[in-house]
C-alpha positions as CSV (number, residue, x, y, z in Angstrom):
1,M,21.6,24.3,13.6
2,T,19.9,22.9,10.5
3,A,16.4,21.8,10.0
4,S,17.2,18.6,9.4
5,D,19.5,18.6,12.3
6,R,16.7,20.0,14.7
7,P,15.8,16.9,16.9
8,W,12.3,15.5,16.9
9,T,10.0,16.2,20.5
10,N,7.1,16.5,21.1
11,D,7.4,18.4,24.2
12,R,7.1,21.9,24.7
13,P,8.4,24.3,27.9
14,Q,6.5,24.7,30.5
15,E,7.3,26.9,34.0
16,N,7.6,23.3,35.8
17,G,9.7,21.9,32.6
18,L,8.9,19.8,29.6
19,A,5.1,18.9,29.2
20,P,3.6,16.8,26.1
21,S,2.0,18.7,23.6
22,G,-2.2,18.5,23.9
23,V,-2.7,17.1,20.5
24,T,-3.2,13.3,20.3
25,P,-3.8,10.8,17.2
26,S,-6.8,9.8,19.4
27,D,-8.1,13.6,19.0
28,V,-7.4,14.1,15.8
29,A,-9.0,10.7,14.8
30,L,-12.3,11.8,16.9
31,R,-12.3,15.1,15.3
32,L,-12.1,13.9,11.6
33,A,-14.3,11.0,12.1
34,P,-17.7,13.2,11.2
35,I,-16.7,15.1,8.6
36,R,-18.5,14.8,5.4
37,S,-17.2,17.8,3.3
38,E,-13.9,18.7,1.7
39,S,-14.6,22.3,2.9
40,E,-15.1,20.9,6.2
41,L,-11.8,19.1,6.6
42,R,-10.3,22.2,5.4
43,G,-11.5,24.0,8.3
44,A,-10.8,21.5,10.5
45,L,-7.6,21.1,9.3
46,A,-6.5,24.9,10.0
47,E,-8.5,24.6,13.6
48,L,-5.6,21.3,14.5
49,A,-2.7,23.1,12.7
50,G,-3.0,26.7,15.2
51,Q,-3.8,24.1,18.0
52,I,-0.5,22.5,17.0
53,E,1.3,25.9,16.5
54,E,0.3,26.8,20.0
55,D,1.5,23.4,21.7
56,A,4.4,23.0,20.2
57,L,5.6,26.5,19.9
58,L,6.0,26.7,16.1
59,K,6.1,29.8,13.9
60,N,3.8,27.6,11.3
61,F,2.1,24.1,10.8
62,I,0.4,23.5,7.7
63,F,-1.3,21.2,5.9
64,V,-0.9,21.3,2.0
65,E,-2.2,19.1,-0.6
66,I,-0.2,19.1,-4.0
67,A,-2.1,17.3,-7.1
68,P,-1.0,16.0,-10.3
69,A,-0.7,19.0,-12.5
70,A,-1.7,18.5,-16.5
71,S,2.0,18.9,-17.7
72,G,3.2,15.8,-16.0
73,G,4.6,17.5,-13.0
74,W,2.6,18.6,-9.9
75,R,0.6,21.7,-8.5
76,L,-0.4,23.4,-5.4
77,N,-3.9,22.8,-4.9
78,W,-4.5,23.6,-1.4
79,Q,-2.8,25.3,1.7
80,T,-4.0,25.5,5.4
81,P,-4.3,28.7,5.9
82,S,-5.2,29.4,2.8
83,D,-4.0,32.9,2.3
84,G,-0.8,31.4,0.7
85,S,1.5,33.1,2.4
86,F,3.7,30.0,2.6
87,L,3.6,28.1,-0.6
88,Q,3.4,28.8,-3.7
89,D,2.6,27.1,-6.9
90,T,6.0,27.5,-8.7
91,P,8.1,24.6,-10.7
92,R,10.3,24.5,-7.6
93,L,7.3,23.2,-5.6
94,S,6.9,20.5,-8.3
95,E,10.2,19.1,-7.9
96,W,10.0,19.0,-4.3
97,A,6.9,17.3,-4.8
98,I,8.2,14.4,-7.1
99,R,11.1,13.7,-4.7
100,A,9.0,13.7,-2.0
101,E,6.4,11.0,-3.4
102,R,9.5,8.6,-3.3
103,R,10.0,8.9,0.2
104,P,5.8,8.5,1.6
105,N,6.1,8.3,5.2
106,T,9.2,9.9,5.8
107,A,10.3,13.2,7.4
108,M,12.0,14.8,5.1
109,Q,13.5,18.7,4.4
110,G,10.7,21.3,3.3
111,P,10.2,22.9,-0.2
112,D,11.8,26.0,1.3
113,G,14.9,24.2,3.1
114,K,14.0,25.4,6.3
115,S,11.1,23.5,7.5
116,L,10.2,19.6,8.1
117,A,7.7,17.9,6.2
118,L,6.0,14.2,5.6
119,V,4.5,13.3,2.9
120,V,1.6,10.8,2.6
121,P,-0.2,9.5,-0.6
122,S,-4.0,10.2,-0.7
123,G,-5.4,8.6,-3.9
124,T,-3.6,10.3,-6.8
125,S,-2.6,13.5,-4.7
126,L,0.3,13.7,-1.8
127,L,-1.0,15.4,1.8
128,A,1.7,17.2,3.2
129,V,2.3,18.0,7.0
130,I,4.9,21.2,6.6
131,A,6.4,22.4,10.3
132,C,8.7,25.2,10.5
133,P,9.9,25.7,14.0
134,A,10.1,28.9,15.7
135,G,12.7,27.5,18.1
136,E,14.8,24.6,18.5
137,S,11.8,21.8,18.5
138,V,9.4,20.2,16.4
139,P,6.4,17.6,16.8
140,A,7.1,14.7,16.8
141,H,7.8,12.4,14.4
142,G,5.0,9.8,15.5
143,L,2.8,12.3,15.6
144,M,2.9,14.1,12.0
145,T,3.1,10.9,10.5
146,D,-0.3,10.0,12.2
147,V,-1.7,13.2,12.0
148,A,-0.9,13.4,7.9
149,K,-2.3,9.8,7.5
150,L,-5.6,10.5,9.3
151,A,-6.1,13.8,7.4
152,A,-5.1,11.8,4.2
153,A,-7.3,8.6,4.8
154,T,-10.2,11.5,5.8
155,L,-10.0,13.3,2.3
156,E,-9.3,9.9,0.2
157,R,-13.1,8.6,2.0
158,L,-14.4,12.5,1.1
159,R,-13.9,11.6,-2.6
160,G,-14.4,8.1,-2.5
161,Q,-18.2,8.8,-1.0
162,A,-18.2,11.9,-3.4
163,M,-17.5,9.8,-6.8
164,Q,-19.6,7.3,-5.6
165,E,-22.2,9.6,-5.2
166,A,-21.9,11.7,-7.8
167,G,-22.1,8.2,-10.1
168,R,-25.0,7.0,-8.0
169,R,-27.2,10.6,-8.7
170,A,-25.8,10.6,-12.4
171,S,-26.8,6.5,-12.9
172,E,-30.4,7.2,-11.1
173,T,-30.9,10.3,-13.6
174,Q,-30.2,8.9,-16.6
175,L,-32.6,5.9,-15.2
176,S,-35.3,7.5,-14.2
177,Y,-34.8,9.9,-17.8
178,V,-35.7,6.2,-20.0
179,N,-38.1,5.0,-17.9
180,N,-40.1,8.0,-17.3
181,A,-40.0,8.0,-21.5
182,L,-40.5,4.7,-21.6
183,A,-43.8,4.7,-19.2
184,L,-44.8,8.0,-21.5
185,D,-43.8,6.1,-25.5
186,A,-42.3,9.4,-25.5
187,D,-40.3,10.7,-28.8
188,I,-38.8,14.2,-27.7
189,L,-38.6,15.4,-23.9
190,W,-38.7,19.0,-24.0
191,E,-39.1,22.6,-22.4
192,A,-40.4,25.9,-22.8
193,S,-40.0,29.3,-21.3
194,A,-43.1,31.6,-19.9
195,N,-43.3,32.7,-23.9
196,G,-44.6,29.3,-24.6
197,V,-41.3,28.9,-27.1
198,L,-40.2,25.0,-27.2
199,H,-36.7,23.8,-27.2
200,S,-36.1,19.8,-27.5
201,R,-34.1,18.8,-24.7
202,R,-33.6,15.3,-25.5
203,V,-34.3,13.2,-28.8
204,L,-35.3,9.7,-28.7
205,N,-35.9,6.7,-30.8
206,G,-34.5,8.2,-33.9
207,K,-37.0,11.8,-34.2
208,A,-34.9,14.0,-35.0
209,D,-36.4,15.1,-38.0
210,L,-40.0,15.8,-35.7
211,A,-37.3,17.7,-33.6
212,A,-35.7,19.8,-36.1
213,R,-39.9,20.8,-36.7
214,V,-40.5,21.7,-33.6
215,E,-37.3,23.5,-32.6
216,G,-38.2,27.0,-31.6
217,L,-42.4,27.2,-32.1
218,S,-44.4,28.7,-30.3
219,L,-46.7,26.3,-27.8
220,S,-49.6,28.4,-28.9
221,S,-49.1,27.4,-32.7
222,F,-49.9,23.6,-31.3
223,V,-53.8,23.1,-31.6
224,P,-55.8,20.0,-30.6
225,R,-57.2,18.0,-33.0
226,D,-60.6,19.2,-32.4
227,G,-59.8,22.9,-32.6
228,A,-60.5,23.8,-28.6
229,G,-58.4,26.8,-28.2
230,N,-54.4,25.8,-27.9
231,V,-51.9,23.9,-26.0
232,K,-50.1,26.9,-24.2
233,D,-53.4,28.5,-23.0
234,R,-54.9,25.2,-21.4
235,L,-51.2,25.1,-19.9
236,A,-50.7,28.2,-18.8
237,S,-54.6,28.0,-17.0
238,G,-52.6,25.2,-14.9
239,E,-54.0,22.2,-16.6
240,T,-52.0,18.7,-17.2
241,I,-52.2,17.8,-20.7
242,R,-51.8,13.9,-21.5
243,Q,-51.2,12.5,-24.7
244,L,-53.4,14.7,-26.3
245,A,-53.7,14.4,-30.0
246,V,-52.6,18.0,-31.4
247,R,-51.8,19.2,-35.0
248,I,-48.4,21.5,-35.6
249,P,-47.7,23.6,-38.4
250,D,-45.8,23.0,-41.2
251,A,-43.2,25.1,-42.9
252,E,-45.9,26.7,-44.8
253,G,-48.1,27.6,-41.7
254,G,-50.3,24.7,-43.2
255,A,-52.4,22.2,-40.8
256,G,-49.5,19.7,-40.2
257,R,-48.9,16.5,-38.6
258,I,-50.7,14.9,-36.0
259,V,-48.5,14.5,-32.6
260,R,-49.0,13.3,-29.2
261,F,-48.3,16.1,-26.7
262,S,-48.0,15.4,-22.7
263,G,-46.9,19.0,-20.7
264,M,-47.3,20.8,-17.6
265,S,-46.2,24.1,-15.9
266,N,-43.3,24.3,-14.3
267,P,-43.1,25.9,-10.4
268,E,-40.5,27.8,-11.1
269,G,-41.8,29.4,-14.7
270,G,-42.0,27.5,-18.2
271,F,-43.4,24.2,-19.2
272,F,-42.3,21.2,-19.9
273,G,-43.5,17.8,-21.1
274,T,-43.1,15.2,-23.9
275,L,-44.1,14.7,-27.8
276,M,-44.9,11.6,-29.3
277,A,-45.1,10.7,-33.0
278,E,-49.1,9.3,-34.3
279,V,-47.3,6.0,-35.3
280,A,-47.6,3.0,-34.4
281,S,-44.4,0.6,-35.7
282,D,-41.2,-1.3,-34.5
283,E,-39.4,1.6,-34.1
284,R,-40.4,1.6,-30.0
285,R,-38.3,-1.8,-29.6
286,S,-34.9,0.8,-29.6
287,L,-36.4,2.7,-26.4
288,S,-36.7,-0.6,-24.6
289,E,-33.4,-1.9,-25.8
290,A,-32.1,2.1,-24.2
291,A,-33.9,0.9,-21.0
292,S,-32.1,-2.4,-21.4
293,L,-29.0,-0.8,-21.9
294,M,-29.0,1.9,-18.7
295,N,-29.9,-1.4,-16.6
296,D,-26.7,-3.3,-18.0
297,V,-24.3,0.0,-17.0
298,S,-25.4,0.2,-13.4
299,R,-25.1,-3.4,-13.5
300,A,-21.8,-3.0,-14.6
301,R,-20.8,-0.2,-12.2
302,K,-22.1,-2.2,-9.1
303,R,-19.7,-5.1,-10.5
304,E,-17.0,-2.8,-11.2
305,E,-17.0,-1.3,-7.3
306,R,-17.3,-4.7,-6.2
307,H,-14.3,-5.9,-7.9
308,R,-12.7,-2.7,-7.1
309,R,-13.6,-2.9,-3.0
310,E,-12.3,-7.0,-3.3
311,A,-9.1,-6.0,-4.5
312,E,-8.2,-3.5,-1.7
313,I,-9.2,-6.1,0.5
314,M,-7.1,-8.6,-1.2
315,L,-3.5,-6.2,-0.7
316,E,-4.4,-5.3,2.7
317,G,-5.4,-8.8,3.6
318,L,-1.6,-10.1,1.5
319,R,0.1,-7.1,3.3
320,L,-1.1,-7.6,6.9
321,L,-0.4,-12.0,6.4
322,L,2.7,-11.5,4.6
323,G,4.6,-9.2,6.8
324,N,8.0,-10.0,8.8
325,A,6.2,-11.1,11.9
326,T,2.6,-12.0,12.1
327,S,1.6,-10.2,15.3
328,R,-2.0,-10.7,16.8
329,E,-2.6,-7.3,16.4
330,R,-2.3,-7.9,12.3
331,L,-4.8,-11.1,13.1
332,E,-7.5,-9.1,14.4
333,K,-7.3,-6.6,11.8
334,L,-7.6,-9.5,9.5
335,V,-10.3,-10.8,10.8
336,A,-12.1,-7.1,10.5
337,L,-11.4,-6.9,7.3
338,L,-13.0,-10.3,6.4
339,K,-15.7,-10.0,8.5
340,D,-16.6,-6.8,6.6
341,A,-15.9,-8.1,3.3
342,L,-17.9,-11.6,3.9
343,R,-20.6,-9.2,5.9
344,A,-20.6,-11.3,8.6
345,D,-22.2,-10.8,12.1
346,K,-19.2,-11.7,14.4
347,A,-15.9,-13.7,13.4
348,V,-13.5,-15.8,15.3
349,L,-9.9,-16.8,13.9
350,V,-8.6,-20.3,15.3
351,E,-5.4,-22.2,14.3
352,Q,-4.1,-25.9,14.2
353,A,-0.3,-26.0,14.5
354,V,1.7,-28.7,12.9
355,D,1.4,-30.4,16.3
356,R,-2.5,-30.9,15.6
357,S,-3.0,-28.5,19.4
358,I,-5.7,-25.6,18.5
359,R,-5.7,-22.3,20.0
360,L,-7.7,-19.7,20.0
361,L,-6.2,-16.6,18.3
362,V,-9.1,-13.7,18.1
363,P,-10.3,-12.2,20.6
364,R,-7.5,-12.9,22.4
365,D,-9.7,-14.0,26.2
366,G,-11.6,-16.6,24.6
367,M,-11.9,-20.8,25.5
368,L,-12.5,-23.2,23.3
369,P,-14.4,-26.4,24.6
370,A,-13.6,-29.8,24.1
371,R,-16.2,-30.4,21.6
372,V,-15.3,-27.9,19.2
373,E,-11.8,-28.9,19.2
374,R,-13.2,-32.0,18.1
375,L,-14.9,-30.0,15.6
376,I,-11.6,-28.0,14.2
377,R,-9.9,-31.0,13.8
378,Q,-12.7,-32.1,11.0
379,F,-12.1,-29.1,9.1
380,D,-9.4,-30.3,6.5
381,D,-11.8,-33.1,5.8
382,W,-14.9,-31.0,5.4
383,L,-13.2,-28.0,3.5
384,A,-11.7,-30.8,0.9
385,G,-9.3,-28.0,-0.8
386,K,-12.2,-25.4,-1.6
387,G,-11.1,-23.3,1.3
388,V,-14.6,-22.5,1.9
389,R,-17.7,-24.2,3.8
390,V,-20.6,-23.2,4.5
391,L,-23.3,-25.1,7.0
392,G,-26.5,-24.3,7.4
393,E,-28.1,-22.8,10.5
394,K,-29.8,-25.8,11.8
395,V,-27.1,-28.5,11.2
396,D,-25.7,-29.8,14.4
397,E,-22.0,-28.7,13.9
398,A,-22.8,-25.6,13.5
399,A,-25.4,-25.0,16.1
400,D,-21.9,-26.1,18.1
401,M,-20.0,-23.7,17.0
402,Q,-22.6,-21.2,17.8
403,S,-22.8,-21.7,21.2
404,A,-19.0,-22.3,21.7
405,F,-18.4,-19.0,19.8
406,N,-21.6,-17.3,21.2
407,L,-22.5,-16.7,17.1
408,P,-26.1,-15.9,16.4
409,E,-28.1,-18.6,14.6
410,R,-27.4,-18.3,11.4
411,E,-25.5,-19.9,8.6
412,V,-21.5,-20.4,9.5
413,A,-18.9,-20.2,7.2
414,I,-15.4,-21.7,7.4
415,I,-12.7,-20.3,5.7
416,A,-9.1,-21.7,5.3
417,L,-5.9,-18.9,6.0
418,P,-2.7,-20.2,5.5
419,L,-0.7,-18.9,8.3
420,R,3.6,-19.5,7.4
421,S,3.4,-23.4,8.4
422,E,0.5,-23.4,10.4
423,T,-3.1,-23.3,9.2
424,A,-5.9,-20.7,10.7
425,Y,-9.7,-20.9,10.1
426,L,-11.7,-18.2,10.2
427,V,-15.8,-18.8,11.8
428,C,-18.1,-16.6,11.2
429,A,-21.8,-16.2,10.9
430,A,-23.8,-14.5,8.3
431,R,-24.8,-10.9,9.1
432,S,-28.2,-11.3,7.1
433,P,-31.1,-13.9,8.0
434,N,-31.0,-15.3,4.2
435,G,-27.4,-16.0,4.8
436,F,-24.1,-15.3,3.1
437,D,-23.9,-13.9,-0.2
438,S,-22.8,-16.7,-2.7
439,A,-20.3,-13.8,-4.3
440,D,-19.2,-13.1,-1.1
441,L,-17.9,-16.7,-0.7
442,D,-16.9,-17.1,-4.0
443,F,-14.4,-14.1,-3.2
444,A,-13.6,-16.0,-0.2
445,A,-12.6,-18.6,-1.6
446,R,-10.2,-16.9,-4.5
447,F,-8.8,-15.2,-1.3
448,N,-7.7,-18.4,0.1
449,L,-6.1,-19.5,-3.6
450,L,-4.3,-16.2,-4.2
451,L,-3.1,-16.6,0.1
452,Q,-1.5,-20.2,-0.7
453,Q,-0.1,-18.5,-3.8
454,A,1.5,-15.8,-1.9
455,F,3.2,-18.1,0.7
456,Q,4.3,-20.7,-2.2
457,L,6.3,-16.9,-4.1
458,R,7.8,-15.9,-0.4
459,E,9.0,-19.7,0.0
460,E,10.3,-19.8,-4.0
461,Q,11.9,-16.5,-2.9
462,S,13.5,-17.5,0.1
463,Q,15.2,-20.8,-1.9
464,L,16.5,-18.3,-4.5
465,A,18.2,-16.3,-1.7
466,Q,19.8,-19.8,0.0
467,T,20.7,-20.7,-3.4
468,A,22.6,-17.0,-4.2
469,K,24.4,-17.7,-0.9
470,M,25.7,-21.2,-1.5
471,A,26.6,-19.9,-4.8
472,A,28.9,-16.9,-2.8
473,L,30.0,-19.6,-0.4
474,G,31.4,-21.8,-3.7
475,Q,33.2,-18.4,-4.8
476,M,34.7,-17.7,-1.3
477,S,36.4,-21.5,-1.5
478,A,39.7,-20.1,-2.0
479,S,38.9,-17.9,0.8
480,I,37.6,-20.4,3.2
481,A,41.0,-23.0,2.4
482,H,43.0,-20.5,2.9
483,E,41.4,-19.1,6.4
484,L,41.7,-22.9,7.2
485,R,45.2,-23.6,5.8
486,Q,47.2,-21.1,7.8
487,P,46.1,-22.3,11.6
488,L,46.7,-25.9,10.3
489,N,50.1,-24.6,9.6
490,T,50.7,-23.3,12.6
491,I,49.5,-26.2,14.6
492,S,51.4,-28.5,12.6
493,M,54.5,-27.1,13.1
494,S,53.6,-26.3,16.7
495,A,53.3,-30.6,17.4
496,Q,56.4,-31.0,15.5
497,N,58.3,-28.7,17.7
498,L,56.9,-30.2,20.4
499,E,57.9,-33.9,19.3
500,A,61.3,-32.9,18.8
501,M,61.3,-31.1,22.5
502,L,60.1,-33.6,24.3
503,E,63.2,-35.9,23.0
504,S,65.3,-33.5,25.0
505,P,65.7,-33.7,28.7
506,D,66.1,-30.2,29.5
507,V,62.8,-29.2,27.7
508,P,61.3,-26.2,30.2
509,P,57.8,-27.0,31.0
510,D,57.1,-23.2,30.5
511,F,58.5,-23.4,27.0
512,I,55.8,-26.3,26.3
513,L,53.1,-24.8,28.1
514,K,53.4,-21.8,25.4
515,K,53.2,-24.4,22.3
516,A,50.4,-25.9,23.8
517,Q,48.8,-22.8,24.3
518,R,49.5,-21.3,21.1
519,I,48.4,-24.7,19.2
520,L,45.2,-23.8,21.8
521,A,44.4,-20.5,19.7
522,Q,44.6,-21.4,16.6
523,V,42.1,-24.3,17.0
524,E,40.2,-21.9,18.4
525,R,40.9,-19.4,15.3
526,A,40.1,-22.4,12.7
527,N,36.9,-23.4,14.8
528,D,36.1,-19.5,14.3
529,V,36.0,-19.7,10.9
530,V,34.0,-22.8,10.5
531,T,31.7,-21.1,13.1
532,R,31.1,-18.3,11.1
533,L,31.1,-20.0,7.2
534,R,28.0,-22.2,9.2
535,R,26.1,-19.2,10.5
536,F,26.1,-17.7,6.8
537,G,25.4,-20.9,5.3
538,R,22.3,-21.4,7.1
539,K,18.8,-20.4,5.7
540,G,17.3,-17.2,7.6
541,T,14.0,-18.3,10.1
542,G,12.3,-15.1,9.2
543,S,12.7,-14.5,13.0
544,E,13.7,-11.1,13.9
545,E,16.6,-9.9,17.1
546,E,17.9,-6.8,18.3
547,I,21.2,-6.6,17.0
548,A,23.9,-4.0,16.7
549,L,24.7,-3.1,13.1
550,A,28.4,-3.3,13.8
551,T,28.3,-6.7,14.6
552,L,26.4,-7.7,11.6
553,A,29.3,-5.6,9.3
554,E,32.3,-6.8,11.1
555,N,30.9,-10.6,10.7
556,V,30.6,-9.7,6.6
557,S,34.1,-8.2,7.0
558,A,35.4,-11.4,8.7
559,I,33.8,-13.6,6.2
560,M,34.7,-11.8,2.9
561,G,38.7,-10.7,4.8
562,H,40.2,-13.0,2.5
563,V,38.7,-12.1,-1.0
564,L,39.1,-8.4,0.0
565,M,42.9,-9.2,0.4
566,Q,43.4,-11.1,-2.5
567,K,41.8,-8.1,-4.8
568,G,43.5,-5.4,-2.6
569,V,40.6,-3.6,-1.3
570,R,40.7,-2.2,2.1
571,I,37.5,-2.1,4.3
572,E,36.6,0.7,6.9
573,I,33.6,0.6,9.6
574,D,32.0,3.5,10.8
575,V,29.4,2.1,12.9
576,P,28.3,2.8,16.2
577,E,28.3,-0.1,18.7
578,A,25.0,1.3,20.2
579,L,23.5,0.9,17.4
580,A,20.9,-1.2,17.0
581,V,17.9,-2.6,14.7
582,S,15.3,-5.3,14.9
583,V,16.0,-7.4,11.8
584,D,16.7,-11.3,10.5
585,P,20.7,-11.0,11.4
586,L,21.3,-14.2,8.8
587,Q,19.3,-12.2,6.0
588,I,20.9,-8.9,7.0
589,E,24.6,-10.5,6.8
590,Q,24.1,-12.1,3.3
591,V,23.0,-8.6,1.8
592,L,25.7,-6.7,3.0
593,T,27.7,-9.6,1.7
594,N,26.4,-9.5,-1.5
595,L,26.8,-5.7,-1.5
596,V,30.4,-5.9,-0.4
597,Q,31.2,-8.4,-3.3
598,N,29.7,-6.2,-6.2
599,A,31.6,-3.5,-4.5
600,T,34.9,-5.6,-5.3
601,D,34.2,-6.4,-8.5
602,A,32.7,-3.0,-9.5
603,M,36.4,-1.7,-8.7
604,S,38.1,-4.9,-9.8
605,G,36.9,-3.9,-13.1
606,V,34.1,-6.9,-13.2
607,G,31.4,-5.6,-15.2
608,A,32.9,-2.3,-14.9
609,D,35.7,-0.2,-16.0
610,A,38.6,-0.3,-13.3
611,R,39.5,2.8,-11.7
612,D,43.5,3.8,-11.2
613,G,43.8,4.9,-7.3
614,E,43.2,2.9,-4.0
615,K,40.2,0.5,-3.2
616,R,38.0,0.8,-0.4
617,I,35.0,0.5,1.1
618,T,33.4,2.1,3.8
619,I,30.3,0.7,5.5
620,S,28.8,3.9,7.6
621,S,25.6,4.7,9.3
622,R,23.3,7.6,10.1
623,R,20.2,8.5,11.5
624,Q,17.4,10.8,10.0
625,P,13.9,10.9,11.2
626,G,11.9,7.6,11.3
627,E,15.0,5.7,9.5
628,I,18.6,4.0,10.7
629,C,20.6,4.2,7.2
630,L,23.8,1.5,6.5
631,D,25.6,3.0,3.4
632,V,27.9,0.6,1.8
633,L,30.1,3.7,-0.3
634,D,33.2,2.3,-2.9
635,T,35.3,3.9,-4.9
636,G,34.8,2.4,-8.1
637,P,33.3,3.5,-11.3
638,G,30.0,4.0,-9.7
639,F,26.5,3.3,-11.5
640,P,26.3,4.3,-15.0
641,D,23.1,6.7,-14.8
642,K,21.0,4.5,-17.4
643,I,20.8,1.7,-15.7
644,L,20.3,3.2,-11.9
645,D,16.3,2.2,-12.4
646,R,17.1,-1.2,-13.7
647,A,19.7,-2.3,-11.1
648,A,18.1,-4.2,-8.7
649,E,15.5,-5.9,-11.6
650,P,15.5,-9.1,-11.1
651,F,18.4,-10.8,-13.8
652,F,19.7,-7.5,-14.6
653,T,23.1,-7.2,-14.5
654,T,26.5,-5.9,-16.6
655,K,28.7,-8.9,-15.3
656,P,29.9,-12.0,-17.5
657,S,27.4,-14.9,-17.7
658,N,29.9,-16.7,-15.6
659,E,30.4,-14.0,-13.3
660,G,26.5,-12.9,-12.0
661,T,22.9,-14.0,-12.6
662,G,21.6,-10.6,-11.8
663,L,19.8,-11.8,-8.8
664,G,22.2,-10.1,-6.3
665,L,20.6,-6.8,-5.6
666,A,16.9,-7.9,-6.4
667,I,16.9,-10.4,-3.6
668,C,18.6,-7.8,-1.0
669,D,15.8,-5.5,-2.5
670,A,12.8,-7.7,-1.4
671,I,14.7,-8.9,2.1
672,L,14.9,-5.2,2.6
673,R,11.2,-5.2,2.1
674,E,10.5,-7.8,4.5
675,H,11.8,-5.7,7.0
676,G,9.9,-2.5,6.4
677,G,13.0,-1.0,4.8
678,R,14.4,-0.4,1.8
679,L,17.1,-0.3,-1.0
680,D,18.4,3.1,-1.9
681,I,21.1,3.0,-4.9
682,G,23.2,5.5,-6.1
683,N,26.4,7.3,-6.3
684,C,28.6,9.3,-4.0
685,D,29.3,13.0,-4.7
686,N,32.7,12.1,-5.1
687,G,32.7,9.1,-7.1
688,G,31.9,5.7,-6.6
689,G,29.2,3.3,-6.1
690,R,26.4,4.0,-2.9
691,V,23.8,1.4,-1.6
692,T,22.0,2.2,1.2
693,L,20.0,-0.2,3.5
694,V,17.1,1.7,4.9
695,F,15.5,0.2,8.5
696,P,12.6,1.9,10.1
697,T,13.0,2.9,13.5
698,Q,11.1,0.8,16.0
699,N,8.2,3.4,18.0
């Protein structure tokens, strides 16, 4: 039994049978939540790995981070345990990481070829969990996925916090540096060791000549203008000097120019302070400009951080709303996301359906008073197409919503969220007594506009897919005519025979019954043809149902039967009857029809070089951890290497302009992605093309 054949399980043998592993995702989340440093995280992961090894009876369970290398590949960053006994930083590891990057969140063979691994993106790095079985079982695929995602999210959080903290410290240090220099009217920031030798630490206002003049001088040579002692002795005695006029020696050792000297002793030894040229000029403006520039930089960093945060929220919001099913759990996540983005104290989500009925979506167990339902029906008028409306805390309507939804007595914001054919409204109260920030409200308005455009784009994509389907029906018109002509001819001949038999007095009733049954059978056959075509021509509803993959493949084989027969193509279906997925059947049938048509064209020399030999299309299935795969294989020339990466691009085609638009595979890829899967395009080892429909398994 190979690693890829070994069953995924979350059980370990006990004396009384099987018992589940003691590690749960909740335990992992609680363990990782309070961690504040990467070293602490690695220690926690090492402990967690040991516990999973013990519970699942594993030889090894390892957490690995693989980071981008300067050479363009990947390198081993760290692993737990850290003794390096399992993975080595080798070219083979880099090659494995390149493959793993293309299959995130998917169980696959480990870099050693014997273990099982699951890789999750974490910022610019990859975080992998690798299980090395000692026997026949490994942790459940779901457990490995959850543990990997939690570890990756914690690592990304820690690095994000570290970057923010480093940026904040650097900004504060620079700003403090400039502001202190501005307060001191300094030209040079200096430091000196205990022996009093001065070194310029920073030069401001273009005083490089002064810095060069004082560099390396002893503080004992800095003599006050009144001639009383020197600054080194005074600093060594613990005195703090501020803006003292001193002379610095010139190059020949004589009395030189006057500067303003400030300084004090360093508790760790030595001295530090500032020097200012004894001049009064417009040069001080440059220092003010420098301070202003640093403030601008600080504000720019805050704007950049805000834009990054808004982009992440928009992407996550789109992912939640544009999924193939808008479940209540997704809506709850969306409400929490937007509540955080708007800095709201509490939020609810209500929906007005196309029939004008009102219902509360989030929270689940809430009730809507009649007076609030009347208010909600006025939301469209209030918003006036703007997407966002704010009601002051003392406005009557705001007071009604505060009372109905148990919101605090603060500003109330109403944000429109388009949900398929309905419109939903997010109602939330400000967290701050001062109300909502205008920038947050602007973001909400942009988010509303983005959602409208995304839904419009999705509808246009659906229309495009329907157009492609109608075009395919047009191409199959000859097949349709043939499919209907055969039963009609049979019906006609049987009817004529009956007419002739009825003129004869000696026709047995059984013979007439047999002819009538034949007519009815052919009527049923014609009706099946029309039903399949009507089903194929219908637009997908977006609703999913559990359906056997074998049924989908057989429906497509029936629809395409005459086309395949004309081209001399044989189709084989090797899919277990019990293998089912949760999909929109009409959309997946469209994908399979397109792939069968493409394979037929390729084997017939349309857009490709025809090959001699049998023309055969095989539709087969296979399972791999976390996924169900449906392979469409042909015996044609296959995909040239130079077009493999572009095959699913919109409008890319190798067919003549009158044969194809280049939208088929692009639409297939979009449909699979809407189902949470993907389209994998390649070639068979023994020649011919391969297109795989990959569906995620349901937990």
